[in-house]
N, CA, C and O atoms as a GROMACS GRO file, in nm:
protein
  528
    1MET      N    1  10.770  10.241   4.592
    1MET     CA    2  10.847  10.299   4.701
    1MET      C    3  10.968  10.213   4.733
    1MET      O    4  11.075  10.266   4.761
    2ASN      N    5  10.953  10.082   4.730
    2ASN     CA    6  11.065   9.993   4.761
    2ASN      C    7  11.181  10.012   4.665
    2ASN      O    8  11.296  10.012   4.706
    3LYS      N    9  11.150  10.030   4.536
    3LYS     CA   10  11.256  10.053   4.437
    3LYS      C   11  11.329  10.183   4.465
    3LYS      O   12  11.450  10.192   4.448
    4LEU      N   13  11.255  10.286   4.507
    4LEU     CA   14  11.317  10.414   4.539
    4LEU      C   15  11.411  10.398   4.657
    4LEU      O   16  11.522  10.452   4.656
    5LEU      N   17  11.368  10.324   4.758
    5LEU     CA   18  11.452  10.304   4.876
    5LEU      C   19  11.579  10.227   4.840
    5LEU      O   20  11.687  10.261   4.888
    6VAL      N   21  11.568  10.125   4.756
    6VAL     CA   22  11.685  10.050   4.711
    6VAL      C   23  11.777  10.140   4.630
    6VAL      O   24  11.899  10.137   4.647
    7SER      N   25  11.720  10.220   4.542
    7SER     CA   26  11.799  10.312   4.460
    7SER      C   27  11.871  10.414   4.546
    7SER      O   28  11.988  10.445   4.523
    8ILE      N   29  11.802  10.467   4.645
    8ILE     CA   30  11.862  10.564   4.735
    8ILE      C   31  11.977  10.501   4.812
    8ILE      O   32  12.084  10.560   4.825
    9THR      N   33  11.954  10.381   4.864
    9THR     CA   34  12.057  10.312   4.940
    9THR      C   35  12.180  10.286   4.855
    9THR      O   36  12.292  10.310   4.899
   10ALA      N   37  12.160  10.238   4.733
   10ALA     CA   38  12.272  10.212   4.643
   10ALA      C   39  12.343  10.343   4.607
   10ALA      O   40  12.466  10.348   4.598
   11SER      N   41  12.266  10.447   4.585
   11SER     CA   42  12.324  10.576   4.551
   11SER      C   43  12.408  10.630   4.666
   11SER      O   44  12.518  10.681   4.645
   12LEU      N   45  12.356  10.619   4.786
   12LEU     CA   46  12.431  10.665   4.902
   12LEU      C   47  12.559  10.586   4.918
   12LEU      O   48  12.664  10.642   4.952
   13ALA      N   49  12.552  10.456   4.894
   13ALA     CA   50  12.672  10.374   4.906
   13ALA      C   51  12.780  10.421   4.808
   13ALA      O   52  12.897  10.431   4.844
   14LEU      N   53  12.739  10.448   4.686
   14LEU     CA   54  12.835  10.496   4.587
   14LEU      C   55  12.883  10.637   4.620
   14LEU      O   56  13.002  10.666   4.609
   15LEU      N   57  12.791  10.723   4.659
   15LEU     CA   58  12.830  10.861   4.689
   15LEU      C   59  12.916  10.869   4.814
   15LEU      O   60  13.004  10.954   4.824
   16ALA      N   61  12.891  10.782   4.909
   16ALA     CA   62  12.967  10.786   5.034
   16ALA      C   63  13.112  10.744   5.015
   16ALA      O   64  13.197  10.777   5.098
   17THR      N   65  13.141  10.673   4.906
   17THR     CA   66  13.278  10.625   4.885
   17THR      C   67  13.372  10.736   4.841
   17THR      O   68  13.493  10.723   4.857
   18GLY      N   69  13.319  10.842   4.786
   18GLY     CA   70  13.412  10.944   4.738
   18GLY      C   71  13.353  11.079   4.713
   18GLY      O   72  13.391  11.145   4.616
   19PRO      N   73  13.259  11.126   4.795
   19PRO     CA   74  13.201  11.256   4.765
   19PRO      C   75  13.299  11.371   4.780
   19PRO      O   76  13.286  11.472   4.711
   20ALA      N   77  13.396  11.356   4.866
   20ALA     CA   78  13.493  11.465   4.882
   20ALA      C   79  13.570  11.485   4.754
   20ALA      O   80  13.596  11.599   4.714
   21LEU      N   81  13.609  11.376   4.689
   21LEU     CA   82  13.679  11.388   4.561
   21LEU      C   83  13.589  11.450   4.456
   21LEU      O   84  13.632  11.537   4.381
   22GLY      N   85  13.464  11.405   4.451
   22GLY     CA   86  13.371  11.460   4.354
   22GLY      C   87  13.343  11.606   4.379
   22GLY      O   88  13.331  11.685   4.285
   23GLN      N   89  13.334  11.644   4.505
   23GLN     CA   90  13.307  11.783   4.537
   23GLN      C   91  13.427  11.870   4.505
   23GLN      O   92  13.410  11.982   4.456
   24GLU      N   93  13.547  11.821   4.531
   24GLU     CA   94  13.664  11.901   4.502
   24GLU      C   95  13.679  11.928   4.354
   24GLU      O   96  13.715  12.039   4.315
   25SER      N   97  13.651  11.829   4.272
   25SER     CA   98  13.670  11.847   4.129
   25SER      C   99  13.556  11.924   4.064
   25SER      O  100  13.574  11.981   3.956
   26GLN      N  101  13.439  11.926   4.127
   26GLN     CA  102  13.325  11.990   4.065
   26GLN      C  103  13.257  12.089   4.156
   26GLN      O  104  13.141  12.124   4.133
   27GLN      N  105  13.325  12.135   4.257
   27GLN     CA  106  13.265  12.223   4.355
   27GLN      C  107  13.237  12.360   4.295
   27GLN      O  108  13.323  12.420   4.230
   28SER      N  109  13.117  12.407   4.318
   28SER     CA  110  13.081  12.540   4.271
   28SER      C  111  13.105  12.640   4.383
   28SER      O  112  13.110  12.601   4.500
   29PRO      N  113  13.120  12.765   4.351
   29PRO     CA  114  13.143  12.866   4.456
   29PRO      C  115  13.030  12.868   4.558
   29PRO      O  116  13.054  12.897   4.675
   30ALA      N  117  12.908  12.838   4.515
   30ALA     CA  118  12.795  12.843   4.608
   30ALA      C  119  12.804  12.734   4.713
   30ALA      O  120  12.750  12.751   4.823
   31SER      N  121  12.869  12.622   4.683
   31SER     CA  122  12.873  12.512   4.779
   31SER      C  123  13.007  12.502   4.850
   31SER      O  124  13.034  12.400   4.915
   32SER      N  125  13.090  12.602   4.840
   32SER     CA  126  13.224  12.593   4.896
   32SER      C  127  13.225  12.597   5.048
   32SER      O  128  13.329  12.569   5.109
   33GLY      N  129  13.116  12.629   5.111
   33GLY     CA  130  13.113  12.637   5.255
   33GLY      C  131  13.115  12.503   5.324
   33GLY      O  132  13.149  12.497   5.443
   34SER      N  133  13.080  12.395   5.256
   34SER     CA  134  13.073  12.265   5.322
   34SER      C  135  13.152  12.163   5.244
   34SER      O  136  13.095  12.081   5.171
   35SER      N  137  13.282  12.166   5.258
   35SER     CA  138  13.367  12.074   5.185
   35SER      C  139  13.436  11.975   5.278
   35SER      O  140  13.548  11.931   5.250
   36GLU      N  141  13.371  11.942   5.388
   36GLU     CA  142  13.432  11.851   5.483
   36GLU      C  143  13.411  11.706   5.446
   36GLU      O  144  13.452  11.618   5.522
   37GLY      N  145  13.349  11.675   5.334
   37GLY     CA  146  13.329  11.537   5.292
   37GLY      C  147  13.200  11.481   5.347
   37GLY      O  148  13.113  11.555   5.394
   38TYR      N  149  13.189  11.353   5.341
   38TYR     CA  150  13.067  11.285   5.382
   38TYR      C  151  13.060  11.273   5.532
   38TYR      O  152  13.158  11.236   5.597
   39SER      N  153  12.946  11.304   5.587
   39SER     CA  154  12.921  11.277   5.727
   39SER      C  155  12.781  11.220   5.737
   39SER      O  156  12.695  11.250   5.654
   40ASN      N  157  12.758  11.138   5.835
   40ASN     CA  158  12.629  11.074   5.851
   40ASN      C  159  12.550  11.151   5.956
   40ASN      O  160  12.572  11.134   6.076
   41PRO      N  161  12.455  11.236   5.910
   41PRO     CA  162  12.381  11.317   6.005
   41PRO      C  163  12.297  11.233   6.100
   41PRO      O  164  12.276  11.274   6.214
   42ALA      N  165  12.249  11.116   6.058
   42ALA     CA  166  12.168  11.032   6.145
   42ALA      C  167  12.252  10.980   6.261
   42ALA      O  168  12.203  10.970   6.373
   43ALA      N  169  12.377  10.948   6.236
   43ALA     CA  170  12.465  10.896   6.340
   43ALA      C  171  12.502  11.003   6.441
   43ALA      O  172  12.525  10.973   6.558
   44SER      N  173  12.507  11.127   6.398
   44SER     CA  174  12.547  11.234   6.488
   44SER      C  175  12.429  11.296   6.562
   44SER      O  176  12.448  11.383   6.647
   45GLY      N  177  12.308  11.253   6.529
   45GLY     CA  178  12.190  11.306   6.597
   45GLY      C  179  12.148  11.444   6.550
   45GLY      O  180  12.069  11.510   6.618
   46THR      N  181  12.198  11.489   6.438
   46THR     CA  182  12.165  11.622   6.388
   46THR      C  183  12.094  11.616   6.253
   46THR      O  184  12.108  11.705   6.170
   47GLN      N  185  12.019  11.511   6.233
   47GLN     CA  186  11.954  11.491   6.104
   47GLN      C  187  11.851  11.600   6.076
   47GLN      O  188  11.765  11.629   6.159
   48ARG      N  189  11.862  11.658   5.960
   48ARG     CA  190  11.771  11.763   5.916
   48ARG      C  191  11.646  11.699   5.856
   48ARG      O  192  11.656  11.600   5.784
   49THR      N  193  11.531  11.756   5.884
   49THR     CA  194  11.406  11.705   5.826
   49THR      C  195  11.320  11.817   5.770
   49THR      O  196  11.210  11.790   5.720
   50ASP      N  197  11.365  11.942   5.776
   50ASP     CA  198  11.284  12.056   5.735
   50ASP      C  199  11.309  12.098   5.591
   50ASP      O  200  11.332  12.216   5.562
   51PHE      N  201  11.305  12.001   5.501
   51PHE     CA  202  11.333  12.028   5.360
   51PHE      C  203  11.213  12.097   5.295
   51PHE      O  204  11.098  12.070   5.330
   52THR      N  205  11.242  12.186   5.200
   52THR     CA  206  11.134  12.250   5.126
   52THR      C  207  11.082  12.154   5.020
   52THR      O  208  11.150  12.058   4.984
   53ASP      N  209  10.963  12.180   4.971
   53ASP     CA  210  10.909  12.098   4.862
   53ASP      C  211  10.998  12.106   4.739
   53ASP      O  212  11.014  12.008   4.667
   54ALA      N  213  11.056  12.224   4.715
   54ALA     CA  214  11.145  12.241   4.599
   54ALA      C  215  11.267  12.149   4.612
   54ALA      O  216  11.308  12.086   4.515
   55GLU      N  217  11.325  12.142   4.733
   55GLU     CA  218  11.440  12.054   4.754
   55GLU      C  219  11.401  11.908   4.734
   55GLU      O  220  11.476  11.830   4.674
   56LEU      N  221  11.285  11.871   4.784
   56LEU     CA  222  11.240  11.732   4.770
   56LEU      C  223  11.213  11.698   4.623
   56LEU      O  224  11.242  11.587   4.579
   57LYS      N  225  11.158  11.794   4.548
   57LYS     CA  226  11.136  11.771   4.405
   57LYS      C  227  11.268  11.758   4.330
   57LYS      O  228  11.280  11.675   4.240
   58GLN      N  229  11.367  11.838   4.367
   58GLN     CA  230  11.500  11.826   4.304
   58GLN      C  231  11.559  11.688   4.336
   58GLN      O  232  11.620  11.625   4.249
   59PHE      N  233  11.542  11.643   4.458
   59PHE     CA  234  11.588  11.512   4.498
   59PHE      C  235  11.522  11.402   4.413
   59PHE      O  236  11.590  11.313   4.363
   60ILE      N  237  11.391  11.411   4.397
   60ILE     CA  238  11.316  11.312   4.318
   60ILE      C  239  11.364  11.314   4.173
   60ILE      O  240  11.384  11.208   4.113
   61ASP      N  241  11.381  11.433   4.117
   61ASP     CA  242  11.429  11.444   3.979
   61ASP      C  243  11.568  11.384   3.964
   61ASP      O  244  11.596  11.317   3.865
   62ALA      N  245  11.654  11.409   4.061
   62ALA     CA  246  11.790  11.353   4.056
   62ALA      C  247  11.786  11.201   4.065
   62ALA      O  248  11.869  11.134   4.004
   63GLN      N  249  11.691  11.147   4.140
   63GLN     CA  250  11.684  11.002   4.159
   63GLN      C  251  11.668  10.926   4.028
   63GLN      O  252  11.725  10.817   4.013
   64SER      N  253  11.593  10.980   3.933
   64SER     CA  254  11.575  10.907   3.807
   64SER      C  255  11.708  10.895   3.733
   64SER      O  256  11.738  10.789   3.678
   65GLY      N  257  11.786  11.001   3.731
   65GLY     CA  258  11.918  10.995   3.668
   65GLY      C  259  12.014  10.906   3.744
   65GLY      O  260  12.093  10.833   3.684
   66ILE      N  261  12.007  10.912   3.877
   66ILE     CA  262  12.091  10.828   3.962
   66ILE      C  263  12.060  10.681   3.936
   66ILE      O  264  12.151  10.599   3.926
   67LYS      N  265  11.933  10.649   3.926
   67LYS     CA  266  11.892  10.510   3.902
   67LYS      C  267  11.951  10.459   3.770
   67LYS      O  268  12.000  10.346   3.762
   68GLN      N  269  11.947  10.541   3.667
   68GLN     CA  270  12.002  10.501   3.537
   68GLN      C  271  12.153  10.477   3.547
   68GLN      O  272  12.203  10.378   3.494
   69ILE      N  273  12.223  10.564   3.613
   69ILE     CA  274  12.369  10.548   3.629
   69ILE      C  275  12.399  10.423   3.709
   69ILE      O  276  12.487  10.345   3.674
   70ARG      N  277  12.325  10.404   3.818
   70ARG     CA  278  12.346  10.286   3.902
   70ARG      C  279  12.326  10.158   3.821
   70ARG      O  280  12.407  10.066   3.829
   71GLU      N  281  12.218  10.153   3.744
   71GLU     CA  282  12.192  10.034   3.662
   71GLU      C  283  12.301  10.014   3.557
   71GLU      O  284  12.339   9.900   3.528
   72GLU      N  285  12.350  10.123   3.501
   72GLU     CA  286  12.455  10.114   3.399
   72GLU      C  287  12.586  10.061   3.458
   72GLU      O  288  12.654   9.980   3.395
   73TYR      N  289  12.620  10.106   3.576
   73TYR     CA  290  12.751  10.074   3.632
   73TYR      C  291  12.754   9.950   3.721
   73TYR      O  292  12.860   9.890   3.737
   74ILE      N  293  12.642   9.909   3.778
   74ILE     CA  294  12.645   9.798   3.873
   74ILE      C  295  12.699   9.671   3.809
   74ILE      O  296  12.780   9.600   3.870
   75GLU      N  297  12.655   9.642   3.689
   75GLU     CA  298  12.703   9.521   3.620
   75GLU      C  299  12.851   9.535   3.585
   75GLU      O  300  12.928   9.440   3.600
   76LYS      N  301  12.891   9.653   3.539
   76LYS     CA  302  13.032   9.675   3.506
   76LYS      C  303  13.121   9.657   3.628
   76LYS      O  304  13.228   9.596   3.621
   77ILE      N  305  13.076   9.710   3.741
   77ILE     CA  306  13.155   9.701   3.864
   77ILE      C  307  13.164   9.556   3.911
   77ILE      O  308  13.271   9.509   3.950
   78GLU      N  309  13.051   9.487   3.907
   78GLU     CA  310  13.050   9.348   3.952
   78GLU      C  311  13.136   9.258   3.864
   78GLU      O  312  13.193   9.160   3.913
   79SER      N  313  13.147   9.289   3.737
   79SER     CA  314  13.224   9.204   3.646
   79SER      C  315  13.366   9.255   3.621
   79SER      O  316  13.436   9.204   3.534
   80ALA      N  317  13.408   9.354   3.695
   80ALA     CA  318  13.544   9.408   3.680
   80ALA      C  319  13.645   9.299   3.712
   80ALA      O  320  13.625   9.218   3.803
   81ASP      N  321  13.755   9.298   3.637
   81ASP     CA  322  13.854   9.193   3.653
   81ASP      C  323  13.955   9.221   3.764
   81ASP      O  324  14.042   9.137   3.791
   82SER      N  325  13.946   9.336   3.827
   82SER     CA  326  14.035   9.365   3.940
   82SER      C  327  13.967   9.464   4.034
   82SER      O  328  13.873   9.534   3.996
   83GLN      N  329  14.016   9.467   4.155
   83GLN     CA  330  13.963   9.561   4.254
   83GLN      C  331  13.989   9.705   4.209
   83GLN      O  332  13.906   9.793   4.230
   84GLN      N  333  14.104   9.728   4.149
   84GLN     CA  334  14.138   9.862   4.102
   84GLN      C  335  14.041   9.907   3.993
   84GLN      O  336  13.995  10.021   3.995
   85LYS      N  337  14.010   9.819   3.899
   85LYS     CA  338  13.915   9.853   3.792
   85LYS      C  339  13.776   9.880   3.850
   85LYS      O  340  13.707   9.972   3.807
   86ALA      N  341  13.737   9.800   3.948
   86ALA     CA  342  13.607   9.821   4.012
   86ALA      C  343  13.602   9.957   4.080
   86ALA      O  344  13.501  10.027   4.073
   87GLN      N  345  13.711   9.994   4.146
   87GLN     CA  346  13.716  10.124   4.212
   87GLN      C  347  13.714  10.239   4.111
   87GLN      O  348  13.650  10.341   4.135
   88GLU      N  349  13.783  10.221   3.998
   88GLU     CA  350  13.780  10.324   3.894
   88GLU      C  351  13.639  10.341   3.840
   88GLU      O  352  13.593  10.453   3.820
   89LEU      N  353  13.570  10.230   3.816
   89LEU     CA  354  13.432  10.236   3.767
   89LEU      C  355  13.340  10.300   3.871
   89LEU      O  356  13.251  10.377   3.837
   90GLN      N  357  13.365  10.268   3.996
   90GLN     CA  358  13.284  10.327   4.103
   90GLN      C  359  13.304  10.478   4.108
   90GLN      O  360  13.209  10.552   4.129
   91MET      N  361  13.427  10.524   4.089
   91MET     CA  362  13.454  10.668   4.087
   91MET      C  363  13.390  10.735   3.966
   91MET      O  364  13.339  10.847   3.976
   92GLU      N  365  13.393  10.668   3.852
   92GLU     CA  366  13.325  10.721   3.733
   92GLU      C  367  13.176  10.737   3.760
   92GLU      O  368  13.117  10.841   3.731
   93ALA      N  369  13.116  10.633   3.817
   93ALA     CA  370  12.974  10.637   3.849
   93ALA      C  371  12.946  10.750   3.949
   93ALA      O  372  12.849  10.824   3.934
   94ASN      N  373  13.032  10.761   4.049
   94ASN     CA  374  13.016  10.866   4.149
   94ASN      C  375  13.021  11.005   4.085
   94ASN      O  376  12.938  11.091   4.115
   95ASP      N  377  13.118  11.026   3.996
   95ASP     CA  378  13.130  11.155   3.929
   95ASP      C  379  13.005  11.187   3.847
   95ASP      O  380  12.956  11.300   3.848
   96GLU      N  381  12.953  11.086   3.778
   96GLU     CA  382  12.831  11.108   3.698
   96GLU      C  383  12.711  11.137   3.788
   96GLU      O  384  12.626  11.219   3.754
   97MET      N  385  12.704  11.069   3.903
   97MET     CA  386  12.594  11.095   3.996
   97MET      C  387  12.603  11.236   4.051
   97MET      O  388  12.501  11.304   4.064
   98VAL      N  389  12.723  11.281   4.083
   98VAL     CA  390  12.742  11.417   4.133
   98VAL      C  391  12.694  11.517   4.028
   98VAL      O  392  12.626  11.614   4.061
   99GLU      N  393  12.730  11.494   3.902
   99GLU     CA  394  12.686  11.582   3.794
   99GLU      C  395  12.534  11.586   3.783
   99GLU      O  396  12.476  11.693   3.768
  100ILE      N  397  12.471  11.469   3.790
  100ILE     CA  398  12.324  11.461   3.782
  100ILE      C  399  12.261  11.540   3.896
  100ILE      O  400  12.170  11.620   3.874
  101ILE      N  401  12.309  11.516   4.016
  101ILE     CA  402  12.252  11.582   4.134
  101ILE      C  403  12.267  11.734   4.121
  101ILE      O  404  12.171  11.808   4.141
  102GLN      N  405  12.387  11.778   4.087
  102GLN     CA  406  12.410  11.922   4.076
  102GLN      C  407  12.333  11.984   3.960
  102GLN      O  408  12.292  12.100   3.968
  103SER      N  409  12.313  11.909   3.852
  103SER     CA  410  12.238  11.962   3.739
  103SER      C  411  12.091  11.984   3.775
  103SER      O  412  12.021  12.060   3.709
  104GLU      N  413  12.044  11.916   3.880
  104GLU     CA  414  11.906  11.936   3.926
  104GLU      C  415  11.896  12.054   4.022
  104GLU      O  416  11.787  12.087   4.068
  105GLY      N  417  12.011  12.116   4.052
  105GLY     CA  418  12.010  12.234   4.137
  105GLY      C  419  12.018  12.205   4.286
  105GLY      O  420  11.986  12.292   4.368
  106ILE      N  421  12.059  12.087   4.321
  106ILE     CA  422  12.070  12.050   4.462
  106ILE      C  423  12.216  12.018   4.492
  106ILE      O  424  12.285  11.961   4.408
  107ASP      N  425  12.262  12.053   4.611
  107ASP     CA  426  12.401  12.023   4.644
  107ASP      C  427  12.410  11.883   4.708
  107ASP      O  428  12.311  11.828   4.754
  108ILE      N  429  12.530  11.829   4.710
  108ILE     CA  430  12.552  11.692   4.756
  108ILE      C  431  12.515  11.674   4.903
  108ILE      O  432  12.447  11.577   4.936
  109PRO      N  433  12.556  11.764   4.993
  109PRO     CA  434  12.515  11.746   5.133
  109PRO      C  435  12.363  11.744   5.152
  109PRO      O  436  12.312  11.666   5.233
  110THR      N  437  12.291  11.829   5.079
  110THR     CA  438  12.145  11.830   5.090
  110THR      C  439  12.086  11.702   5.033
  110THR      O  440  11.995  11.643   5.092
  111TYR      N  441  12.137  11.658   4.917
  111TYR     CA  442  12.090  11.533   4.858
  111TYR      C  443  12.111  11.418   4.957
  111TYR      O  444  12.019  11.340   4.981
  112ASN      N  445  12.231  11.407   5.014
  112ASN     CA  446  12.260  11.300   5.108
  112ASN      C  447  12.172  11.309   5.233
  112ASN      O  448  12.128  11.207   5.285
  113ALA      N  449  12.147  11.431   5.280
  113ALA     CA  450  12.062  11.449   5.397
  113ALA      C  451  11.919  11.404   5.369
  113ALA      O  452  11.856  11.340   5.454
  114ILE      N  453  11.868  11.436   5.250
  114ILE     CA  454  11.733  11.393   5.215
  114ILE      C  455  11.729  11.241   5.202
  114ILE      O  456  11.635  11.177   5.251
  115ALA      N  457  11.829  11.183   5.138
  115ALA     CA  458  11.832  11.037   5.122
  115ALA      C  459  11.838  10.966   5.257
  115ALA      O  460  11.769  10.866   5.278
  116THR      N  461  11.918  11.019   5.348
  116THR     CA  462  11.927  10.961   5.482
  116THR      C  463  11.794  10.976   5.554
  116THR      O  464  11.746  10.881   5.617
  117ALA      N  465  11.735  11.094   5.546
  117ALA     CA  466  11.606  11.118   5.612
  117ALA      C  467  11.497  11.032   5.550
  117ALA      O  468  11.409  10.983   5.621
  118TYR      N  469  11.501  11.014   5.418
  118TYR     CA  470  11.401  10.929   5.352
  118TYR      C  471  11.407  10.787   5.408
  118TYR      O  472  11.304  10.723   5.426
  119SER      N  473  11.527  10.739   5.433
  119SER     CA  474  11.545  10.603   5.483
  119SER      C  475  11.506  10.587   5.629
  119SER      O  476  11.470  10.478   5.671
  120SER      N  477  11.513  10.696   5.706
  120SER     CA  478  11.494  10.680   5.850
  120SER      C  479  11.382  10.764   5.912
  120SER      O  480  11.346  10.742   6.028
  121GLU      N  481  11.328  10.857   5.837
  121GLU     CA  482  11.226  10.947   5.892
  121GLU      C  483  11.094  10.932   5.814
  121GLU      O  484  11.086  10.976   5.700
  122PRO      N  485  10.993  10.869   5.874
  122PRO     CA  486  10.865  10.850   5.804
  122PRO      C  487  10.804  10.980   5.752
  122PRO      O  488  10.741  10.980   5.646
  123GLN      N  489  10.822  11.090   5.824
  123GLN     CA  490  10.767  11.219   5.782
  123GLN      C  491  10.827  11.261   5.647
  123GLN      O  492  10.755  11.303   5.557
  124VAL      N  493  10.958  11.248   5.634
  124VAL     CA  494  11.024  11.285   5.509
  124VAL      C  495  10.986  11.187   5.399
  124VAL      O  496  10.957  11.228   5.287
  125ARG      N  497  10.985  11.057   5.430
  125ARG     CA  498  10.946  10.956   5.331
  125ARG      C  499  10.806  10.984   5.278
  125ARG      O  500  10.782  10.976   5.157
  126ASN      N  501  10.713  11.016   5.366
  126ASN     CA  502  10.576  11.043   5.324
  126ASN      C  503  10.568  11.165   5.234
  126ASN      O  504  10.494  11.166   5.135
  127ARG      N  505  10.644  11.269   5.267
  127ARG     CA  506  10.645  11.390   5.183
  127ARG      C  507  10.702  11.361   5.044
  127ARG      O  508  10.646  11.404   4.944
  128VAL      N  509  10.814  11.287   5.039
  128VAL     CA  510  10.875  11.253   4.910
  128VAL      C  511  10.777  11.168   4.828
  128VAL      O  512  10.754  11.196   4.711
  129ASP      N  513  10.721  11.067   4.890
  129ASP     CA  514  10.626  10.980   4.819
  129ASP      C  515  10.506  11.056   4.767
  129ASP      O  516  10.457  11.028   4.658
  130ALA      N  517  10.458  11.154   4.844
  130ALA     CA  518  10.344  11.235   4.801
  130ALA      C  519  10.379  11.322   4.680
  130ALA      O  520  10.292  11.352   4.598
  131LEU      N  521  10.504  11.363   4.669
  131LEU     CA  522  10.546  11.449   4.558
  131LEU      C  523  10.577  11.369   4.430
  131LEU      O  524  10.587  11.427   4.322
  132MET      N  525  10.592  11.241   4.444
  132MET     CA  526  10.627  11.158   4.327
  132MET      C  527  10.509  11.137   4.234
  132MET      O  528  10.522  11.070   4.132
   0.00000   0.00000   0.00000
């Protein structure tokens, strides 16, 4: 569980840096209703916790791909010779994470909401852990 929480936190950090760009370049017609970029539902007091088991399973499936991308890029980003190169690598990683998440059939706002809820809501964490 600890590794999942670390992976989720790292994934959110990467996704939070540029999801609007990722959504604009890869936005599907089905997700066009929510293109306002990243927002922190926990901070606004409107955190969703009523996820379906199917959504939670898609989240779990996406996490394995996210973990691989994070592991692949973290060393590259840390050893980048300039801030610009690090940002370019971070955007590449972000784009790949967006692709992984969407390929699992889940949209970015839902993925981010589940990740936030997993980190802060024991009920959601317990459901995700039970499905793993």
